[in-house]
CHARMM-style PDB file with segment names, atoms N, HN, CA, C and O in Angstrom:
ATOM      1  N   UNK     1     -69.385  45.704   0.868  1.00  0.00      PROA
ATOM      2  CA  UNK     1     -70.168  45.144   1.946  1.00  0.00      PROA
ATOM      3  C   UNK     1     -71.097  44.021   1.426  1.00  0.00      PROA
ATOM      4  O   UNK     1     -71.171  42.959   2.042  1.00  0.00      PROA
ATOM      5  N   UNK     2     -71.781  44.239   0.336  1.00  0.00      PROA
ATOM      6  HN  UNK     2     -71.720  45.103  -0.164  1.00  0.00      PROA
ATOM      7  CA  UNK     2     -72.683  43.232  -0.232  1.00  0.00      PROA
ATOM      8  C   UNK     2     -71.872  42.032  -0.698  1.00  0.00      PROA
ATOM      9  O   UNK     2     -72.296  40.889  -0.523  1.00  0.00      PROA
ATOM     10  N   UNK     3     -70.708  42.284  -1.292  1.00  0.00      PROA
ATOM     11  HN  UNK     3     -70.363  43.212  -1.435  1.00  0.00      PROA
ATOM     12  CA  UNK     3     -69.883  41.180  -1.777  1.00  0.00      PROA
ATOM     13  C   UNK     3     -69.402  40.310  -0.618  1.00  0.00      PROA
ATOM     14  O   UNK     3     -69.311  39.089  -0.751  1.00  0.00      PROA
ATOM     15  N   UNK     4     -69.094  40.936   0.520  1.00  0.00      PROA
ATOM     16  HN  UNK     4     -69.168  41.927   0.628  1.00  0.00      PROA
ATOM     17  CA  UNK     4     -68.676  40.181   1.707  1.00  0.00      PROA
ATOM     18  C   UNK     4     -69.804  39.269   2.174  1.00  0.00      PROA
ATOM     19  O   UNK     4     -69.578  38.108   2.513  1.00  0.00      PROA
ATOM     20  N   UNK     5     -71.020  39.807   2.189  1.00  0.00      PROA
ATOM     21  HN  UNK     5     -71.204  40.751   1.913  1.00  0.00      PROA
ATOM     22  CA  UNK     5     -72.173  39.029   2.621  1.00  0.00      PROA
ATOM     23  C   UNK     5     -72.418  37.851   1.678  1.00  0.00      PROA
ATOM     24  O   UNK     5     -72.707  36.739   2.121  1.00  0.00      PROA
ATOM     25  N   UNK     6     -72.300  38.102   0.387  1.00  0.00      PROA
ATOM     26  HN  UNK     6     -72.065  39.004   0.027  1.00  0.00      PROA
ATOM     27  CA  UNK     6     -72.512  37.028  -0.600  1.00  0.00      PROA
ATOM     28  C   UNK     6     -71.458  35.944  -0.434  1.00  0.00      PROA
ATOM     29  O   UNK     6     -71.781  34.757  -0.462  1.00  0.00      PROA
ATOM     30  N   UNK     7     -70.192  36.343  -0.260  1.00  0.00      PROA
ATOM     31  HN  UNK     7     -69.929  37.308  -0.236  1.00  0.00      PROA
ATOM     32  CA  UNK     7     -69.129  35.354  -0.060  1.00  0.00      PROA
ATOM     33  C   UNK     7     -69.358  34.547   1.212  1.00  0.00      PROA
ATOM     34  O   UNK     7     -69.146  33.335   1.239  1.00  0.00      PROA
ATOM     35  N   UNK     8     -69.795  35.237   2.267  1.00  0.00      PROA
ATOM     36  HN  UNK     8     -69.968  36.222   2.244  1.00  0.00      PROA
ATOM     37  CA  UNK     8     -70.050  34.551   3.533  1.00  0.00      PROA
ATOM     38  C   UNK     8     -71.191  33.537   3.373  1.00  0.00      PROA
ATOM     39  O   UNK     8     -71.102  32.424   3.891  1.00  0.00      PROA
ATOM     40  N   UNK     9     -72.238  33.905   2.678  1.00  0.00      PROA
ATOM     41  HN  UNK     9     -72.311  34.809   2.258  1.00  0.00      PROA
ATOM     42  CA  UNK     9     -73.363  33.001   2.474  1.00  0.00      PROA
ATOM     43  C   UNK     9     -72.979  31.810   1.602  1.00  0.00      PROA
ATOM     44  O   UNK     9     -73.472  30.704   1.821  1.00  0.00      PROA
ATOM     45  N   UNK    10     -72.121  32.017   0.631  1.00  0.00      PROA
ATOM     46  HN  UNK    10     -71.721  32.917   0.453  1.00  0.00      PROA
ATOM     47  CA  UNK    10     -71.697  30.920  -0.247  1.00  0.00      PROA
ATOM     48  C   UNK    10     -70.844  29.909   0.507  1.00  0.00      PROA
ATOM     49  O   UNK    10     -70.871  28.719   0.195  1.00  0.00      PROA
ATOM     50  N   UNK    11     -70.080  30.379   1.507  1.00  0.00      PROA
ATOM     51  HN  UNK    11     -70.058  31.347   1.760  1.00  0.00      PROA
ATOM     52  CA  UNK    11     -69.222  29.478   2.275  1.00  0.00      PROA
ATOM     53  C   UNK    11     -69.996  28.704   3.345  1.00  0.00      PROA
ATOM     54  O   UNK    11     -69.558  27.632   3.765  1.00  0.00      PROA
ATOM     55  N   UNK    12     -71.129  29.225   3.788  1.00  0.00      PROA
ATOM     56  HN  UNK    12     -71.484  30.096   3.447  1.00  0.00      PROA
ATOM     57  CA  UNK    12     -71.918  28.581   4.834  1.00  0.00      PROA
ATOM     58  C   UNK    12     -72.663  27.398   4.229  1.00  0.00      PROA
ATOM     59  O   UNK    12     -73.540  27.575   3.384  1.00  0.00      PROA
ATOM     60  N   UNK    13     -72.309  26.184   4.667  1.00  0.00      PROA
ATOM     61  HN  UNK    13     -71.596  26.041   5.354  1.00  0.00      PROA
ATOM     62  CA  UNK    13     -72.911  24.976   4.123  1.00  0.00      PROA
ATOM     63  C   UNK    13     -73.681  24.193   5.179  1.00  0.00      PROA
ATOM     64  O   UNK    13     -74.022  23.033   4.945  1.00  0.00      PROA
ATOM     65  N   UNK    14     -73.963  24.787   6.326  1.00  0.00      PROA
ATOM     66  HN  UNK    14     -73.685  25.729   6.516  1.00  0.00      PROA
ATOM     67  CA  UNK    14     -74.666  24.076   7.386  1.00  0.00      PROA
ATOM     68  C   UNK    14     -76.083  23.707   6.959  1.00  0.00      PROA
ATOM     69  O   UNK    14     -76.533  22.596   7.239  1.00  0.00      PROA
ATOM     70  N   UNK    15     -76.783  24.594   6.301  1.00  0.00      PROA
ATOM     71  HN  UNK    15     -76.418  25.497   6.073  1.00  0.00      PROA
ATOM     72  CA  UNK    15     -78.135  24.324   5.835  1.00  0.00      PROA
ATOM     73  C   UNK    15     -78.162  23.218   4.796  1.00  0.00      PROA
ATOM     74  O   UNK    15     -79.089  22.409   4.768  1.00  0.00      PROA
ATOM     75  N   UNK    16     -77.155  23.182   3.948  1.00  0.00      PROA
ATOM     76  HN  UNK    16     -76.402  23.840   3.971  1.00  0.00      PROA
ATOM     77  CA  UNK    16     -77.084  22.156   2.904  1.00  0.00      PROA
ATOM     78  C   UNK    16     -76.957  20.772   3.530  1.00  0.00      PROA
ATOM     79  O   UNK    16     -77.547  19.813   3.031  1.00  0.00      PROA
ATOM     80  N   UNK    17     -76.206  20.656   4.599  1.00  0.00      PROA
ATOM     81  HN  UNK    17     -75.727  21.434   5.005  1.00  0.00      PROA
ATOM     82  CA  UNK    17     -76.032  19.365   5.262  1.00  0.00      PROA
ATOM     83  C   UNK    17     -77.364  18.887   5.847  1.00  0.00      PROA
ATOM     84  O   UNK    17     -77.697  17.707   5.742  1.00  0.00      PROA
ATOM     85  N   UNK    18     -78.116  19.788   6.454  1.00  0.00      PROA
ATOM     86  HN  UNK    18     -77.845  20.747   6.539  1.00  0.00      PROA
ATOM     87  CA  UNK    18     -79.411  19.420   7.024  1.00  0.00      PROA
ATOM     88  C   UNK    18     -80.368  18.971   5.926  1.00  0.00      PROA
ATOM     89  O   UNK    18     -81.116  18.009   6.104  1.00  0.00      PROA
ATOM     90  N   UNK    19     -80.345  19.658   4.805  1.00  0.00      PROA
ATOM     91  HN  UNK    19     -79.738  20.439   4.661  1.00  0.00      PROA
ATOM     92  CA  UNK    19     -81.206  19.282   3.681  1.00  0.00      PROA
ATOM     93  C   UNK    19     -80.810  17.912   3.145  1.00  0.00      PROA
ATOM     94  O   UNK    19     -81.674  17.095   2.829  1.00  0.00      PROA
ATOM     95  N   UNK    20     -79.517  17.659   3.043  1.00  0.00      PROA
ATOM     96  HN  UNK    20     -78.815  18.323   3.300  1.00  0.00      PROA
ATOM     97  CA  UNK    20     -79.051  16.352   2.561  1.00  0.00      PROA
ATOM     98  C   UNK    20     -79.516  15.232   3.487  1.00  0.00      PROA
ATOM     99  O   UNK    20     -79.968  14.187   3.018  1.00  0.00      PROA
ATOM    100  N   UNK    21     -79.407  15.444   4.797  1.00  0.00      PROA
ATOM    101  HN  UNK    21     -79.040  16.292   5.178  1.00  0.00      PROA
ATOM    102  CA  UNK    21     -79.868  14.422   5.742  1.00  0.00      PROA
ATOM    103  C   UNK    21     -81.378  14.223   5.625  1.00  0.00      PROA
ATOM    104  O   UNK    21     -81.868  13.098   5.723  1.00  0.00      PROA
ATOM    105  N   UNK    22     -82.099  15.295   5.418  1.00  0.00      PROA
ATOM    106  HN  UNK    22     -81.701  16.209   5.338  1.00  0.00      PROA
ATOM    107  CA  UNK    22     -83.546  15.202   5.237  1.00  0.00      PROA
ATOM    108  C   UNK    22     -83.905  14.398   4.002  1.00  0.00      PROA
ATOM    109  O   UNK    22     -84.823  13.578   4.036  1.00  0.00      PROA
ATOM    110  N   UNK    23     -83.190  14.627   2.914  1.00  0.00      PROA
ATOM    111  HN  UNK    23     -82.445  15.293   2.886  1.00  0.00      PROA
ATOM    112  CA  UNK    23     -83.438  13.882   1.681  1.00  0.00      PROA
ATOM    113  C   UNK    23     -83.097  12.399   1.840  1.00  0.00      PROA
ATOM    114  O   UNK    23     -83.814  11.534   1.335  1.00  0.00      PROA
ATOM    115  N   UNK    24     -82.013  12.115   2.535  1.00  0.00      PROA
ATOM    116  HN  UNK    24     -81.431  12.818   2.945  1.00  0.00      PROA
ATOM    117  CA  UNK    24     -81.636  10.716   2.775  1.00  0.00      PROA
ATOM    118  C   UNK    24     -82.696  10.031   3.629  1.00  0.00      PROA
ATOM    119  O   UNK    24     -83.079   8.896   3.345  1.00  0.00      PROA
ATOM    120  N   UNK    25     -83.174  10.708   4.672  1.00  0.00      PROA
ATOM    121  HN  UNK    25     -82.863  11.630   4.903  1.00  0.00      PROA
ATOM    122  CA  UNK    25     -84.206  10.130   5.533  1.00  0.00      PROA
ATOM    123  C   UNK    25     -85.487   9.871   4.743  1.00  0.00      PROA
ATOM    124  O   UNK    25     -86.141   8.846   4.934  1.00  0.00      PROA
ATOM    125  N   UNK    26     -85.842  10.794   3.861  1.00  0.00      PROA
ATOM    126  HN  UNK    26     -85.310  11.627   3.705  1.00  0.00      PROA
ATOM    127  CA  UNK    26     -87.052  10.617   3.043  1.00  0.00      PROA
ATOM    128  C   UNK    26     -86.886   9.423   2.101  1.00  0.00      PROA
ATOM    129  O   UNK    26     -87.816   8.636   1.930  1.00  0.00      PROA
ATOM    130  N   UNK    27     -85.728   9.286   1.502  1.00  0.00      PROA
ATOM    131  HN  UNK    27     -84.971   9.926   1.641  1.00  0.00      PROA
ATOM    132  CA  UNK    27     -85.472   8.175   0.587  1.00  0.00      PROA
ATOM    133  C   UNK    27     -85.518   6.833   1.319  1.00  0.00      PROA
ATOM    134  O   UNK    27     -86.088   5.869   0.809  1.00  0.00      PROA
ATOM    135  N   UNK    28     -84.928   6.768   2.496  1.00  0.00      PROA
ATOM    136  HN  UNK    28     -84.464   7.551   2.911  1.00  0.00      PROA
ATOM    137  CA  UNK    28     -84.951   5.535   3.289  1.00  0.00      PROA
ATOM    138  C   UNK    28     -86.389   5.204   3.687  1.00  0.00      PROA
ATOM    139  O   UNK    28     -86.787   4.040   3.664  1.00  0.00      PROA
ATOM    140  N   UNK    29     -87.167   6.221   4.050  1.00  0.00      PROA
ATOM    141  HN  UNK    29     -86.844   7.167   4.069  1.00  0.00      PROA
ATOM    142  CA  UNK    29     -88.563   6.003   4.429  1.00  0.00      PROA
ATOM    143  C   UNK    29     -89.373   5.442   3.269  1.00  0.00      PROA
ATOM    144  O   UNK    29     -90.159   4.513   3.451  1.00  0.00      PROA
ATOM    145  N   UNK    30     -89.187   5.999   2.088  1.00  0.00      PROA
ATOM    146  HN  UNK    30     -88.549   6.754   1.940  1.00  0.00      PROA
ATOM    147  CA  UNK    30     -89.919   5.521   0.911  1.00  0.00      PROA
ATOM    148  C   UNK    30     -89.526   4.081   0.601  1.00  0.00      PROA
ATOM    149  O   UNK    30     -90.387   3.258   0.289  1.00  0.00      PROA
ATOM    150  N   UNK    31     -88.235   3.770   0.683  1.00  0.00      PROA
ATOM    151  HN  UNK    31     -87.536   4.438   0.936  1.00  0.00      PROA
ATOM    152  CA  UNK    31     -87.773   2.404   0.424  1.00  0.00      PROA
ATOM    153  C   UNK    31     -88.364   1.431   1.448  1.00  0.00      PROA
ATOM    154  O   UNK    31     -88.770   0.327   1.086  1.00  0.00      PROA
ATOM    155  N   UNK    32     -88.415   1.828   2.710  1.00  0.00      PROA
ATOM    156  HN  UNK    32     -88.086   2.725   3.004  1.00  0.00      PROA
ATOM    157  CA  UNK    32     -88.968   0.961   3.755  1.00  0.00      PROA
ATOM    158  C   UNK    32     -90.458   0.732   3.527  1.00  0.00      PROA
ATOM    159  O   UNK    32     -90.940  -0.390   3.685  1.00  0.00      PROA
ATOM    160  N   UNK    33     -91.191   1.771   3.160  1.00  0.00      PROA
ATOM    161  HN  UNK    33     -90.800   2.683   3.032  1.00  0.00      PROA
ATOM    162  CA  UNK    33     -92.626   1.631   2.910  1.00  0.00      PROA
ATOM    163  C   UNK    33     -92.872   0.680   1.745  1.00  0.00      PROA
ATOM    164  O   UNK    33     -93.739  -0.189   1.827  1.00  0.00      PROA
ATOM    165  N   UNK    34     -92.123   0.836   0.674  1.00  0.00      PROA
ATOM    166  HN  UNK    34     -91.418   1.543   0.607  1.00  0.00      PROA
ATOM    167  CA  UNK    34     -92.302  -0.040  -0.486  1.00  0.00      PROA
ATOM    168  C   UNK    34     -91.965  -1.492  -0.145  1.00  0.00      PROA
ATOM    169  O   UNK    34     -92.670  -2.409  -0.564  1.00  0.00      PROA
ATOM    170  N   UNK    35     -90.900  -1.696   0.607  1.00  0.00      PROA
ATOM    171  HN  UNK    35     -90.327  -0.951   0.948  1.00  0.00      PROA
ATOM    172  CA  UNK    35     -90.508  -3.055   0.985  1.00  0.00      PROA
ATOM    173  C   UNK    35     -91.567  -3.692   1.886  1.00  0.00      PROA
ATOM    174  O   UNK    35     -91.900  -4.866   1.718  1.00  0.00      PROA
ATOM    175  N   UNK    36     -92.091  -2.930   2.832  1.00  0.00      PROA
ATOM    176  HN  UNK    36     -91.821  -1.977   2.969  1.00  0.00      PROA
ATOM    177  CA  UNK    36     -93.106  -3.477   3.733  1.00  0.00      PROA
ATOM    178  C   UNK    36     -94.411  -3.770   3.004  1.00  0.00      PROA
ATOM    179  O   UNK    36     -95.097  -4.739   3.329  1.00  0.00      PROA
ATOM    180  N   UNK    37     -94.760  -2.943   2.021  1.00  0.00      PROA
ATOM    181  HN  UNK    37     -94.203  -2.156   1.756  1.00  0.00      PROA
ATOM    182  CA  UNK    37     -95.968  -3.214   1.240  1.00  0.00      PROA
ATOM    183  C   UNK    37     -95.817  -4.512   0.459  1.00  0.00      PROA
ATOM    184  O   UNK    37     -96.740  -5.326   0.425  1.00  0.00      PROA
ATOM    185  N   UNK    38     -94.672  -4.709  -0.164  1.00  0.00      PROA
ATOM    186  HN  UNK    38     -93.923  -4.047  -0.137  1.00  0.00      PROA
ATOM    187  CA  UNK    38     -94.437  -5.938  -0.925  1.00  0.00      PROA
ATOM    188  C   UNK    38     -94.436  -7.143   0.009  1.00  0.00      PROA
ATOM    189  O   UNK    38     -95.006  -8.183  -0.321  1.00  0.00      PROA
ATOM    190  N   UNK    39     -93.811  -7.015   1.154  1.00  0.00      PROA
ATOM    191  HN  UNK    39     -93.348  -6.171   1.422  1.00  0.00      PROA
ATOM    192  CA  UNK    39     -93.759  -8.106   2.129  1.00  0.00      PROA
ATOM    193  C   UNK    39     -95.144  -8.386   2.690  1.00  0.00      PROA
ATOM    194  O   UNK    39     -95.514  -9.543   2.886  1.00  0.00      PROA
ATOM    195  N   UNK    40     -95.911  -7.335   2.949  1.00  0.00      PROA
ATOM    196  HN  UNK    40     -95.611  -6.395   2.790  1.00  0.00      PROA
ATOM    197  CA  UNK    40     -97.260  -7.506   3.487  1.00  0.00      PROA
ATOM    198  C   UNK    40     -98.149  -8.281   2.537  1.00  0.00      PROA
ATOM    199  O   UNK    40     -98.911  -9.148   2.965  1.00  0.00      PROA
ATOM    200  N   UNK    41     -98.060  -7.978   1.264  1.00  0.00      PROA
ATOM    201  HN  UNK    41     -97.441  -7.274   0.917  1.00  0.00      PROA
ATOM    202  CA  UNK    41     -98.847  -8.682   0.258  1.00  0.00      PROA
ATOM    203  C   UNK    41     -98.456 -10.154   0.215  1.00  0.00      PROA
ATOM    204  O   UNK    41     -99.318 -11.029   0.137  1.00  0.00      PROA
ATOM    205  N   UNK    42     -97.177 -10.420   0.266  1.00  0.00      PROA
ATOM    206  HN  UNK    42     -96.476  -9.710   0.330  1.00  0.00      PROA
ATOM    207  CA  UNK    42     -96.680 -11.801   0.249  1.00  0.00      PROA
ATOM    208  C   UNK    42     -97.127 -12.550   1.500  1.00  0.00      PROA
ATOM    209  O   UNK    42     -97.543 -13.705   1.413  1.00  0.00      PROA
ATOM    210  N   UNK    43     -97.046 -11.907   2.656  1.00  0.00      PROA
ATOM    211  HN  UNK    43     -96.708 -10.968   2.726  1.00  0.00      PROA
ATOM    212  CA  UNK    43     -97.474 -12.552   3.903  1.00  0.00      PROA
ATOM    213  C   UNK    43     -98.976 -12.822   3.892  1.00  0.00      PROA
ATOM    214  O   UNK    43     -99.428 -13.859   4.377  1.00  0.00      PROA
ATOM    215  N   UNK    44     -99.735 -11.900   3.347  1.00  0.00      PROA
ATOM    216  HN  UNK    44     -99.367 -11.057   2.953  1.00  0.00      PROA
ATOM    217  CA  UNK    44    -101.177 -12.081   3.268  1.00  0.00      PROA
ATOM    218  C   UNK    44    -101.515 -13.323   2.439  1.00  0.00      PROA
ATOM    219  O   UNK    44    -102.366 -14.122   2.831  1.00  0.00      PROA
ATOM    220  N   UNK    45    -100.860 -13.482   1.316  1.00  0.00      PROA
ATOM    221  HN  UNK    45    -100.169 -12.833   0.997  1.00  0.00      PROA
ATOM    222  CA  UNK    45    -101.074 -14.652   0.462  1.00  0.00      PROA
ATOM    223  C   UNK    45    -100.700 -15.938   1.199  1.00  0.00      PROA
ATOM    224  O   UNK    45    -101.428 -16.929   1.142  1.00  0.00      PROA
ATOM    225  N   UNK    46     -99.570 -15.912   1.884  1.00  0.00      PROA
ATOM    226  HN  UNK    46     -98.979 -15.106   1.930  1.00  0.00      PROA
ATOM    227  CA  UNK    46     -99.115 -17.097   2.607  1.00  0.00      PROA
ATOM    228  C   UNK    46    -100.103 -17.486   3.704  1.00  0.00      PROA
ATOM    229  O   UNK    46    -100.428 -18.664   3.847  1.00  0.00      PROA
ATOM    230  N   UNK    47    -100.585 -16.514   4.481  1.00  0.00      PROA
ATOM    231  HN  UNK    47    -100.321 -15.557   4.365  1.00  0.00      PROA
ATOM    232  CA  UNK    47    -101.528 -16.827   5.554  1.00  0.00      PROA
ATOM    233  C   UNK    47    -102.857 -17.328   5.011  1.00  0.00      PROA
ATOM    234  O   UNK    47    -103.484 -18.192   5.624  1.00  0.00      PROA
ATOM    235  N   UNK    48    -103.296 -16.806   3.881  1.00  0.00      PROA
ATOM    236  HN  UNK    48    -102.787 -16.104   3.383  1.00  0.00      PROA
ATOM    237  CA  UNK    48    -104.530 -17.306   3.273  1.00  0.00      PROA
ATOM    238  C   UNK    48    -104.355 -18.762   2.840  1.00  0.00      PROA
ATOM    239  O   UNK    48    -105.266 -19.572   3.012  1.00  0.00      PROA
ATOM    240  N   UNK    49    -103.209 -19.095   2.288  1.00  0.00      PROA
ATOM    241  HN  UNK    49    -102.469 -18.438   2.148  1.00  0.00      PROA
ATOM    242  CA  UNK    49    -102.927 -20.476   1.876  1.00  0.00      PROA
ATOM    243  C   UNK    49    -102.910 -21.406   3.081  1.00  0.00      PROA
ATOM    244  O   UNK    49    -103.516 -22.477   3.050  1.00  0.00      PROA
ATOM    245  N   UNK    50    -102.219 -21.003   4.140  1.00  0.00      PROA
ATOM    246  HN  UNK    50    -101.727 -20.133   4.165  1.00  0.00      PROA
ATOM    247  CA  UNK    50    -102.146 -21.819   5.352  1.00  0.00      PROA
ATOM    248  C   UNK    50    -103.539 -21.995   5.949  1.00  0.00      PROA
ATOM    249  O   UNK    50    -103.901 -23.092   6.372  1.00  0.00      PROA
ATOM    250  N   UNK    51    -104.316 -20.922   5.983  1.00  0.00      PROA
ATOM    251  HN  UNK    51    -104.022 -20.030   5.639  1.00  0.00      PROA
ATOM    252  CA  UNK    51    -105.674 -20.988   6.527  1.00  0.00      PROA
ATOM    253  C   UNK    51    -106.535 -21.962   5.726  1.00  0.00      PROA
ATOM    254  O   UNK    51    -107.289 -22.748   6.300  1.00  0.00      PROA
ATOM    255  N   UNK    52    -106.420 -21.906   4.414  1.00  0.00      PROA
ATOM    256  HN  UNK    52    -105.808 -21.268   3.948  1.00  0.00      PROA
ATOM    257  CA  UNK    52    -107.174 -22.826   3.562  1.00  0.00      PROA
ATOM    258  C   UNK    52    -106.795 -24.269   3.803  1.00  0.00      PROA
ATOM    259  O   UNK    52    -107.661 -25.142   3.868  1.00  0.00      PROA
ATOM    260  N   UNK    53    -105.507 -24.524   3.935  1.00  0.00      PROA
ATOM    261  HN  UNK    53    -104.804 -23.814   3.882  1.00  0.00      PROA
ATOM    262  CA  UNK    53    -105.042 -25.893   4.193  1.00  0.00      PROA
ATOM    263  C   UNK    53    -105.514 -26.389   5.557  1.00  0.00      PROA
ATOM    264  O   UNK    53    -105.883 -27.555   5.701  1.00  0.00      PROA
ATOM    265  N   UNK    54    -105.503 -25.514   6.553  1.00  0.00      PROA
ATOM    266  HN  UNK    54    -105.204 -24.567   6.436  1.00  0.00      PROA
ATOM    267  CA  UNK    54    -105.985 -25.905   7.878  1.00  0.00      PROA
ATOM    268  C   UNK    54    -107.484 -26.210   7.839  1.00  0.00      PROA
ATOM    269  O   UNK    54    -107.945 -27.163   8.467  1.00  0.00      PROA
ATOM    270  N   UNK    55    -108.236 -25.398   7.101  1.00  0.00      PROA
ATOM    271  HN  UNK    55    -107.862 -24.624   6.592  1.00  0.00      PROA
ATOM    272  CA  UNK    55    -109.674 -25.654   6.964  1.00  0.00      PROA
ATOM    273  C   UNK    55    -109.918 -27.018   6.318  1.00  0.00      PROA
ATOM    274  O   UNK    55    -110.799 -27.766   6.742  1.00  0.00      PROA
ATOM    275  N   UNK    56    -109.130 -27.334   5.290  1.00  0.00      PROA
ATOM    276  HN  UNK    56    -108.414 -26.727   4.945  1.00  0.00      PROA
ATOM    277  CA  UNK    56    -109.265 -28.641   4.631  1.00  0.00      PROA
ATOM    278  C   UNK    56    -108.960 -29.770   5.608  1.00  0.00      PROA
ATOM    279  O   UNK    56    -109.666 -30.778   5.639  1.00  0.00      PROA
ATOM    280  N   UNK    57    -107.906 -29.601   6.408  1.00  0.00      PROA
ATOM    281  HN  UNK    57    -107.332 -28.783   6.383  1.00  0.00      PROA
ATOM    282  CA  UNK    57    -107.510 -30.633   7.366  1.00  0.00      PROA
ATOM    283  C   UNK    57    -108.587 -30.852   8.417  1.00  0.00      PROA
ATOM    284  O   UNK    57    -108.899 -31.992   8.763  1.00  0.00      PROA
ATOM    285  N   UNK    58    -109.152 -29.771   8.922  1.00  0.00      PROA
ATOM    286  HN  UNK    58    -108.898 -28.845   8.641  1.00  0.00      PROA
ATOM    287  CA  UNK    58    -110.194 -29.871   9.950  1.00  0.00      PROA
ATOM    288  C   UNK    58    -111.433 -30.527   9.354  1.00  0.00      PROA
ATOM    289  O   UNK    58    -112.071 -31.356  10.002  1.00  0.00      PROA
ATOM    290  N   UNK    59    -111.771 -30.164   8.135  1.00  0.00      PROA
ATOM    291  HN  UNK    59    -111.253 -29.490   7.608  1.00  0.00      PROA
ATOM    292  CA  UNK    59    -112.935 -30.741   7.478  1.00  0.00      PROA
ATOM    293  C   UNK    59    -112.748 -32.234   7.231  1.00  0.00      PROA
ATOM    294  O   UNK    59    -113.679 -33.016   7.423  1.00  0.00      PROA
ATOM    295  N   UNK    60    -111.562 -32.631   6.812  1.00  0.00      PROA
ATOM    296  HN  UNK    60    -110.805 -31.996   6.657  1.00  0.00      PROA
ATOM    297  CA  UNK    60    -111.317 -34.060   6.534  1.00  0.00      PROA
ATOM    298  C   UNK    60    -111.298 -34.881   7.818  1.00  0.00      PROA
ATOM    299  O   UNK    60    -111.699 -36.044   7.806  1.00  0.00      PROA
ATOM    300  N   UNK    61    -110.843 -34.301   8.920  1.00  0.00      PROA
ATOM    301  HN  UNK    61    -110.518 -33.355   8.930  1.00  0.00      PROA
ATOM    302  CA  UNK    61    -110.848 -35.021  10.199  1.00  0.00      PROA
ATOM    303  C   UNK    61    -112.286 -35.201  10.677  1.00  0.00      PROA
ATOM    304  O   UNK    61    -112.631 -36.234  11.250  1.00  0.00      PROA
ATOM    305  N   UNK    62    -113.124 -34.188  10.439  1.00  0.00      PROA
ATOM    306  HN  UNK    62    -112.843 -33.349   9.974  1.00  0.00      PROA
ATOM    307  CA  UNK    62    -114.520 -34.280  10.861  1.00  0.00      PROA
ATOM    308  C   UNK    62    -115.304 -35.326  10.097  1.00  0.00      PROA
ATOM    309  O   UNK    62    -116.312 -35.816  10.606  1.00  0.00      PROA
ATOM    310  N   UNK    63    -114.883 -35.690   8.894  1.00  0.00      PROA
ATOM    311  HN  UNK    63    -114.064 -35.292   8.480  1.00  0.00      PROA
ATOM    312  CA  UNK    63    -115.577 -36.679   8.066  1.00  0.00      PROA
ATOM    313  C   UNK    63    -115.221 -38.106   8.449  1.00  0.00      PROA
ATOM    314  O   UNK    63    -115.943 -39.039   8.098  1.00  0.00      PROA
ATOM    315  N   UNK    64    -114.121 -38.286   9.163  1.00  0.00      PROA
ATOM    316  HN  UNK    64    -113.535 -37.528   9.448  1.00  0.00      PROA
ATOM    317  CA  UNK    64    -113.659 -39.650   9.485  1.00  0.00      PROA
ATOM    318  C   UNK    64    -114.496 -40.325  10.521  1.00  0.00      PROA
ATOM    319  OT1 UNK    64    -114.224 -41.468  10.886  1.00  0.00      PROA
TER     320      UNK     64
END
């Protein structure tokens, strides 16, 4: 009877599939977070540069 139960549990792989999907979702989430952080830093630098250039342009127009 115990051996039957053990064999039945070894053949049941439904839980393993759910765990695999969970791990894949976690990995994709971590990759997305890292990519967005890197992109956010790059965008922040770009907007600061554009803002500085616009400030220079406005200042130079005001001096004319």
